[in-house]
C-alpha positions as a Markdown table, in Angstrom:
| # | Residue | x | y | z |
|---|---|---|---|---|
| 1 | Met | 37.4 | -34.6 | 5.6 |
| 2 | Lys | 35.7 | -34.7 | 8.9 |
| 3 | Leu | 32.1 | -32.5 | 7.1 |
| 4 | Phe | 33.0 | -35.1 | 3.8 |
| 5 | Ser | 32.4 | -38.3 | 6.6 |
| 6 | Glu | 29.6 | -36.7 | 7.9 |
| 7 | Ala | 28.0 | -36.3 | 4.9 |
| 8 | Met | 28.9 | -39.8 | 3.8 |
| 9 | Gln | 28.0 | -41.3 | 6.5 |
| 10 | Arg | 24.0 | -39.1 | 6.9 |
| 11 | Gly | 23.7 | -40.4 | 3.1 |
| 12 | Val | 24.4 | -44.5 | 3.8 |
| 13 | Ser | 22.2 | -44.2 | 6.9 |
| 14 | Arg | 19.6 | -42.4 | 4.6 |
| 15 | Lys | 20.1 | -45.4 | 2.1 |
| 16 | Leu | 19.8 | -48.0 | 4.9 |
| 17 | Leu | 16.3 | -46.4 | 6.1 |
| 18 | Ile | 14.7 | -46.1 | 2.4 |
| 19 | Gly | 16.2 | -50.0 | 2.1 |
| 20 | Gln | 14.4 | -50.9 | 5.6 |
| 21 | Lys | 11.5 | -49.1 | 4.3 |
| 22 | His | 11.1 | -51.0 | 1.2 |
| 23 | Ser | 12.3 | -54.2 | 2.6 |
| 24 | Pro | 8.9 | -56.3 | 2.3 |
| 25 | Thr | 8.9 | -55.4 | -1.7 |
| 26 | Phe | 12.6 | -56.3 | -1.8 |
| 27 | Leu | 12.1 | -59.4 | 0.1 |
| 28 | Leu | 8.7 | -60.5 | -1.8 |
| 29 | Ala | 10.3 | -60.1 | -5.3 |
| 30 | Gly | 13.3 | -61.7 | -4.4 |
| 31 | Gly | 11.7 | -64.7 | -2.9 |
| 32 | Val | 9.2 | -64.7 | -6.1 |
| 33 | Val | 12.0 | -64.8 | -8.4 |
| 34 | Gly | 13.9 | -67.2 | -6.2 |
| 35 | Met | 11.0 | -69.3 | -5.9 |
| 36 | Val | 10.8 | -68.9 | -10.1 |
| 37 | Gly | 14.5 | -69.8 | -10.3 |
| 38 | Ser | 15.0 | -72.6 | -8.2 |
| 39 | Thr | 11.9 | -74.7 | -10.1 |
| 40 | Val | 13.5 | -73.8 | -13.2 |
| 41 | Leu | 16.8 | -74.9 | -12.6 |
| 42 | Ala | 15.0 | -77.9 | -10.9 |
| 43 | Cys | 13.4 | -78.7 | -13.9 |
| 44 | Arg | 16.3 | -78.5 | -16.0 |
| 45 | Ala | 18.8 | -80.8 | -13.6 |
| 46 | Thr | 15.6 | -83.4 | -13.9 |
| 47 | Leu | 17.0 | -83.9 | -17.9 |
| 48 | Lys | 20.2 | -84.9 | -16.3 |
| 49 | Leu | 18.3 | -87.5 | -13.9 |
| 50 | Glu | 17.8 | -90.4 | -16.4 |
| 51 | Asp | 21.6 | -90.7 | -16.9 |
| 52 | Val | 22.3 | -91.0 | -13.1 |
| 53 | Leu | 19.2 | -93.6 | -12.8 |
| 54 | Lys | 20.3 | -95.4 | -15.9 |
| 55 | Glu | 24.1 | -95.7 | -14.6 |
| 56 | Thr | 22.7 | -96.8 | -11.6 |
| 57 | Lys | 20.9 | -99.7 | -13.2 |
| 58 | Asn | 23.4 | -100.8 | -15.1 |
| 59 | Asp | 25.9 | -101.1 | -12.2 |
| 60 | Leu | 22.9 | -103.4 | -10.1 |
| 61 | Val | 22.6 | -105.6 | -13.6 |
| 62 | Leu | 26.5 | -106.0 | -13.5 |
| 63 | Ala | 26.6 | -106.7 | -9.7 |
| 64 | His | 23.9 | -109.4 | -10.1 |
| 65 | Ala | 25.6 | -110.9 | -13.4 |
| 66 | Val | 29.0 | -111.3 | -11.4 |
| 67 | Lys | 26.8 | -113.0 | -8.7 |
| 68 | Glu | 25.5 | -115.5 | -11.2 |
| 69 | Glu | 28.7 | -115.8 | -13.1 |
| 70 | Tyr | 31.1 | -116.4 | -10.1 |
| 71 | Pro | 29.0 | -117.7 | -7.0 |
| 72 | Glu | 32.2 | -118.9 | -5.3 |
| 73 | Lys | 34.3 | -115.6 | -5.4 |
| 74 | Tyr | 31.2 | -113.1 | -5.5 |
| 75 | Thr | 29.2 | -114.3 | -2.6 |
| 76 | Glu | 25.6 | -112.9 | -1.6 |
| 77 | Gln | 26.8 | -110.8 | 0.8 |
| 78 | Asp | 29.5 | -109.2 | -1.3 |
| 79 | Arg | 26.6 | -108.2 | -3.8 |
| 80 | Gln | 24.5 | -106.8 | -0.9 |
| 81 | Lys | 27.4 | -104.6 | -0.1 |
| 82 | Asp | 27.9 | -103.6 | -3.5 |
| 83 | Thr | 24.3 | -102.9 | -4.2 |
| 84 | Ala | 24.5 | -100.6 | -1.0 |
| 85 | Val | 27.5 | -98.5 | -2.6 |
| 86 | Val | 25.8 | -98.1 | -5.6 |
| 87 | Tyr | 22.2 | -96.8 | -3.7 |
| 88 | Val | 24.7 | -94.2 | -1.9 |
| 89 | Arg | 26.5 | -93.3 | -4.4 |
| 90 | Ser | 23.9 | -92.3 | -6.4 |
| 91 | Thr | 21.5 | -90.6 | -3.8 |
| 92 | Ala | 24.8 | -88.8 | -3.3 |
| 93 | Lys | 24.7 | -87.3 | -7.0 |
| 94 | Ile | 21.0 | -87.3 | -6.9 |
| 95 | Ala | 21.3 | -84.8 | -3.8 |
| 96 | Lys | 24.3 | -82.9 | -5.2 |
| 97 | Met | 22.5 | -82.2 | -8.2 |
| 98 | Tyr | 19.3 | -80.6 | -6.5 |
| 99 | Ala | 21.1 | -79.5 | -3.5 |
| 100 | Pro | 21.8 | -75.7 | -4.8 |
| 101 | Tyr | 18.0 | -75.4 | -6.3 |
| 102 | Val | 16.4 | -77.0 | -3.0 |
| 103 | Ala | 18.7 | -74.4 | -1.1 |
| 104 | Leu | 17.7 | -71.5 | -3.6 |
| 105 | Gly | 14.0 | -72.9 | -2.9 |
| 106 | Val | 14.5 | -72.6 | 1.0 |
| 107 | Val | 15.8 | -69.2 | 0.9 |
| 108 | Ser | 12.9 | -68.2 | -1.3 |
| 109 | Ile | 10.5 | -69.2 | 1.1 |
| 110 | Ala | 12.2 | -67.9 | 3.9 |
| 111 | Ala | 12.1 | -64.4 | 2.3 |
| 112 | Leu | 8.6 | -64.6 | 1.5 |
| 113 | Thr | 8.0 | -65.7 | 5.1 |
| 114 | Lys | 10.1 | -62.8 | 6.4 |
| 115 | Ser | 8.3 | -60.2 | 4.0 |
| 116 | His | 4.5 | -61.5 | 5.3 |
| 117 | Asn | 5.9 | -61.2 | 8.8 |
| 118 | Ile | 7.4 | -57.5 | 8.5 |
| 119 | Leu | 3.9 | -56.5 | 7.0 |
| 120 | Asn | 2.2 | -57.9 | 10.0 |
| 121 | Glu | 4.0 | -56.5 | 12.6 |
| 122 | Arg | 3.6 | -53.1 | 10.4 |
| 123 | Asn | -0.1 | -53.5 | 10.3 |
| 124 | Ala | -0.6 | -54.6 | 14.1 |
| 125 | Ala | 1.4 | -51.1 | 14.7 |
| 126 | Leu | -0.6 | -49.1 | 12.7 |
| 127 | Thr | -4.0 | -50.7 | 13.9 |
| 128 | Ala | -2.7 | -50.1 | 17.8 |
| 129 | Ala | -2.0 | -46.4 | 16.4 |
| 130 | Tyr | -5.1 | -46.2 | 15.0 |
| 131 | Val | -7.1 | -47.4 | 18.1 |
| 132 | Ala | -5.3 | -45.3 | 20.6 |
| 133 | Ile | -6.1 | -42.0 | 18.1 |
| 134 | Asp | -9.8 | -43.2 | 17.8 |
| 135 | Lys | -9.9 | -43.7 | 21.3 |
| 136 | Gly | -8.3 | -40.4 | 22.4 |
| 137 | Phe | -11.1 | -38.9 | 20.2 |
| 138 | Arg | -13.8 | -40.5 | 21.7 |
| 139 | Glu | -12.7 | -39.4 | 25.0 |
| 140 | Tyr | -12.4 | -35.9 | 24.0 |
| 141 | Arg | -15.9 | -35.8 | 22.7 |
| 142 | Gln | -17.0 | -37.7 | 25.6 |
| 143 | Arg | -15.5 | -34.7 | 27.8 |
| 144 | Val | -17.2 | -31.9 | 25.6 |
| 145 | Ile | -20.4 | -33.7 | 26.1 |
| 146 | Glu | -20.2 | -33.9 | 29.5 |
| 147 | Arg | -19.2 | -30.0 | 30.1 |
| 148 | Tyr | -21.4 | -28.3 | 27.2 |
| 149 | Gly | -23.9 | -31.0 | 26.5 |
| 150 | Glu | -24.4 | -33.1 | 23.1 |
| 151 | Asp | -25.7 | -30.3 | 21.0 |
| 152 | Val | -22.2 | -28.5 | 21.3 |
| 153 | Asp | -20.5 | -31.7 | 20.4 |
| 154 | Arg | -22.6 | -32.1 | 17.6 |
| 155 | Ser | -21.8 | -28.8 | 16.1 |
| 156 | Phe | -18.4 | -29.1 | 16.8 |
| 157 | Arg | -18.5 | -32.5 | 15.3 |
| 158 | Tyr | -20.3 | -31.8 | 12.1 |
| 159 | Asp | -19.5 | -28.2 | 11.8 |
| 160 | Thr | -22.9 | -27.0 | 11.8 |
| 161 | Glu | -23.8 | -23.2 | 11.2 |
| 162 | Leu | -26.3 | -21.1 | 13.3 |
| 163 | Val | -28.3 | -19.6 | 10.9 |
| 164 | Val | -30.9 | -16.4 | 12.1 |
| 165 | Ser | -34.5 | -17.5 | 10.4 |
| 166 | Gly | -36.4 | -14.5 | 11.8 |
| 167 | Glu | -37.5 | -12.7 | 14.9 |
| 168 | Gly | -39.5 | -14.1 | 17.5 |
| 169 | Lys | -41.3 | -12.5 | 21.1 |
| 170 | Asp | -38.2 | -13.0 | 23.0 |
| 171 | Lys | -34.6 | -13.3 | 21.1 |
| 172 | Pro | -34.7 | -14.3 | 17.2 |
| 173 | Lys | -35.2 | -17.7 | 15.7 |
| 174 | Thr | -32.6 | -19.2 | 14.9 |
| 175 | Ser | -32.0 | -23.2 | 13.3 |
| 176 | Glu | -28.9 | -24.9 | 12.4 |
| 177 | Arg | -27.4 | -26.3 | 9.0 |
| 178 | Ala | -24.2 | -28.3 | 7.7 |
| 179 | Gly | -21.0 | -26.4 | 7.5 |
| 180 | Pro | -18.9 | -26.8 | 5.1 |
| 181 | Asn | -17.1 | -29.5 | 6.8 |
| 182 | Ala | -20.0 | -31.3 | 8.4 |
| 183 | Ala | -18.8 | -34.8 | 6.3 |
| 184 | Thr | -16.7 | -37.2 | 8.2 |
| 185 | Ile | -13.8 | -38.9 | 6.6 |
| 186 | Tyr | -16.0 | -41.7 | 5.7 |
| 187 | Ala | -18.2 | -39.9 | 3.6 |
| 188 | Arg | -18.4 | -40.5 | -0.1 |
| 189 | Phe | -20.8 | -39.2 | -2.9 |
| 190 | Phe | -23.1 | -41.8 | -4.4 |
| 191 | Asp | -23.4 | -39.9 | -8.1 |
| 192 | Glu | -22.5 | -40.8 | -11.6 |
| 193 | Tyr | -19.3 | -42.3 | -11.0 |
| 194 | Ser | -20.7 | -44.8 | -9.0 |
| 195 | Arg | -21.2 | -48.1 | -10.9 |
| 196 | Asn | -24.5 | -48.7 | -9.5 |
| 197 | Trp | -26.1 | -45.1 | -9.9 |
| 198 | Ser | -28.6 | -44.2 | -12.5 |
| 199 | Lys | -29.8 | -41.3 | -14.3 |
| 200 | Glu | -33.3 | -42.1 | -12.3 |
| 201 | Pro | -33.3 | -39.9 | -8.9 |
| 202 | Glu | -36.1 | -42.3 | -7.5 |
| 203 | Tyr | -34.3 | -45.3 | -8.6 |
| 204 | Asn | -31.2 | -44.1 | -6.4 |
| 205 | Ala | -33.4 | -43.4 | -3.3 |
| 206 | Leu | -34.8 | -46.7 | -3.4 |
| 207 | Phe | -31.6 | -48.6 | -3.9 |
| 208 | Leu | -29.7 | -47.0 | -1.0 |
| 209 | His | -32.4 | -47.6 | 1.0 |
| 210 | Cys | -32.5 | -51.9 | -0.2 |
| 211 | Gln | -28.9 | -51.7 | 0.3 |
| 212 | Gln | -28.9 | -49.9 | 3.9 |
| 213 | Asn | -31.2 | -52.7 | 4.9 |
| 214 | Tyr | -29.4 | -55.2 | 3.1 |
| 215 | Leu | -26.5 | -54.1 | 5.2 |
| 216 | Asn | -28.0 | -54.0 | 8.2 |
| 217 | Asp | -29.6 | -57.6 | 8.0 |
| 218 | Leu | -25.3 | -58.9 | 7.2 |
| 219 | Leu | -24.4 | -57.3 | 10.1 |
| 220 | Lys | -27.1 | -58.8 | 12.1 |
| 221 | Ala | -26.1 | -62.5 | 10.7 |
| 222 | Arg | -22.1 | -62.4 | 10.7 |
| 223 | Gly | -22.2 | -59.6 | 13.9 |
| 224 | His | -19.6 | -57.4 | 12.3 |
| 225 | Leu | -19.0 | -55.5 | 9.0 |
| 226 | Phe | -16.6 | -53.4 | 7.1 |
| 227 | Leu | -16.5 | -50.1 | 5.7 |
| 228 | Asn | -14.9 | -51.6 | 2.5 |
| 229 | Glu | -18.0 | -54.1 | 2.4 |
| 230 | Ala | -20.4 | -51.4 | 2.1 |
| 231 | Tyr | -18.3 | -49.3 | -0.4 |
| 232 | Asp | -18.8 | -52.5 | -2.8 |
| 233 | Ile | -22.1 | -52.8 | -2.4 |
| 234 | Leu | -22.4 | -49.2 | -3.6 |
| 235 | Gly | -20.0 | -49.4 | -6.3 |
| 236 | Ile | -17.7 | -47.1 | -4.4 |
| 237 | Pro | -13.8 | -47.5 | -4.4 |
| 238 | His | -12.5 | -48.7 | -1.3 |
| 239 | Ser | -10.6 | -46.9 | 1.3 |
| 240 | Gln | -7.4 | -47.5 | 3.7 |
| 241 | Ala | -9.6 | -46.8 | 6.7 |
| 242 | Gly | -12.5 | -48.9 | 5.4 |
| 243 | Ala | -10.2 | -52.0 | 5.4 |
| 244 | Val | -9.8 | -51.9 | 9.5 |
| 245 | Val | -13.3 | -49.6 | 10.6 |
| 246 | Gly | -16.8 | -50.7 | 10.5 |
| 247 | Trp | -19.7 | -52.0 | 12.5 |
| 248 | Leu | -20.4 | -54.3 | 15.2 |
| 249 | Arg | -23.3 | -55.8 | 16.5 |
| 250 | Glu | -22.7 | -55.8 | 19.8 |
| 251 | Gly | -19.9 | -53.4 | 20.3 |
| 252 | Asp | -19.6 | -50.2 | 21.6 |
| 253 | Gly | -20.9 | -48.2 | 19.0 |
| 254 | Asp | -24.5 | -47.9 | 17.2 |
| 255 | Gly | -24.4 | -51.3 | 16.3 |
| 256 | Tyr | -26.5 | -50.5 | 13.5 |
| 257 | Val | -25.6 | -49.2 | 9.4 |
| 258 | Asp | -26.7 | -45.6 | 8.9 |
| 259 | Phe | -26.1 | -43.5 | 5.7 |
| 260 | Gly | -26.9 | -40.8 | 6.9 |
| 261 | Ile | -30.1 | -39.6 | 4.6 |
| 262 | Phe | -33.2 | -41.6 | 5.9 |
| 263 | Val | -33.4 | -39.7 | 9.1 |
| 264 | Ala | -35.4 | -37.0 | 10.7 |
| 265 | Gly | -34.5 | -33.4 | 10.5 |
| 266 | Ala | -32.6 | -34.3 | 6.9 |
| 267 | Gly | -31.5 | -30.9 | 5.2 |
| 268 | Asp | -32.9 | -29.7 | 1.6 |
| 269 | Arg | -30.7 | -31.1 | -0.4 |
| 270 | Ile | -31.2 | -34.6 | 1.3 |
| 271 | Arg | -35.1 | -34.1 | 0.9 |
| 272 | Asp | -34.5 | -33.2 | -2.6 |
| 273 | Phe | -32.9 | -36.7 | -3.4 |
| 274 | Val | -34.8 | -38.4 | -1.0 |
| 275 | Asn | -38.0 | -36.7 | -3.1 |
| 276 | Gly | -36.3 | -37.6 | -6.3 |
| 277 | Arg | -35.1 | -33.7 | -7.3 |
| 278 | Glu | -31.6 | -34.5 | -6.9 |
| 279 | Gly | -29.4 | -37.0 | -8.4 |
| 280 | Ser | -26.6 | -37.1 | -6.4 |
| 281 | Ile | -25.9 | -37.5 | -2.3 |
| 282 | Leu | -23.2 | -37.3 | 0.1 |
| 283 | Leu | -23.2 | -40.6 | 2.3 |
| 284 | Asp | -21.5 | -40.3 | 5.6 |
| 285 | Phe | -21.8 | -43.7 | 7.7 |
| 286 | Asn | -21.8 | -44.2 | 11.0 |
| 287 | Val | -19.3 | -46.6 | 11.6 |
| 288 | Asp | -18.6 | -47.7 | 15.2 |
| 289 | Gly | -14.8 | -47.2 | 14.6 |
| 290 | Ile | -11.9 | -49.7 | 14.4 |
| 291 | Ile | -13.4 | -53.3 | 14.5 |
| 292 | Tyr | -10.2 | -55.2 | 13.1 |
| 293 | Asp | -8.7 | -55.9 | 16.1 |
| 294 | Lys | -11.9 | -57.1 | 18.0 |
| 295 | Ile | -13.3 | -59.5 | 15.4 |
| 296 | Glu | -11.8 | -62.6 | 17.1 |
| 297 | Lys | -13.3 | -61.6 | 20.7 |
| 298 | Tyr | -16.5 | -61.3 | 19.1 |
| 299 | Lys | -18.4 | -65.1 | 19.2 |
| 300 | Glu | -21.1 | -65.0 | 16.6 |
| 301 | Ala | -24.4 | -66.2 | 18.7 |
| 302 | Pro | -26.6 | -68.4 | 17.5 |
| 303 | Ser | -28.8 | -67.6 | 14.7 |
| 304 | Trp | -32.3 | -67.8 | 17.3 |
| 305 | Gln | -30.5 | -65.5 | 19.4 |
| 306 | Leu | -29.9 | -63.0 | 17.2 |
| 307 | Glu | -33.5 | -63.1 | 15.7 |
| 308 | Glu | -34.3 | -62.2 | 19.3 |
| 309 | Lys | -32.4 | -59.6 | 19.8 |
């Protein structure tokens, strides 16, 4: 019996945990259904409203007729009292008619609001965790740079491989090339699966160059730019990280948009793409990091100040 009790308790706890995890979805669905239901039921109640209003009108007409026929026995003061009673009674009937549906609407709005608040709290927690991870990674890279230098940091960061290209006077000639894991998590292929890709390689290189310039102009004008906005312009599907990472004009990062292809020292594949001999290319975006929590702190400068900078 004890084992059965413990197993049941674990099962119930697991179900509660799953329910808590999906609570925003349940609240949203319940709120939407409740709002639709309250609206439909309120419309049905409105069909009965005419009878209540008609009864109220008849009572008021009757009170006025009695006042005209028996002015000595039924004074104006009596008519006003009865009129007030008629209005109160009619208001109570209308309130009783609509009260359940109004209550259902209020509960539905509360469910929608609660769902929104839960999602906001979870997004804030995820953003805070992402910021902490990003900060730790940057601090780690800084310690590597301070101890071993930028070359070693770049080698670790982009998984470069040392290649012996020939014999020199004192030691073999070596060079670096990108390893199999050189791209960052934000890198995306620009290929035939992108809606803006063309079968003409020269057009693709020109298109990417123009879009990179446009995104830099947009960053300069607005002060911030999300990675998903860059994906949009290039016809690349969104990513979850792209909703919170991007560029700030005056942040801690580079402050400019770079696709990683129009740079000096590019590899053979990139050179082939730029020269029209390669049809697709891997774009690796130099995002500054998480900017979702920094936008409110950013104050956009007047256009004349941005132009001076």
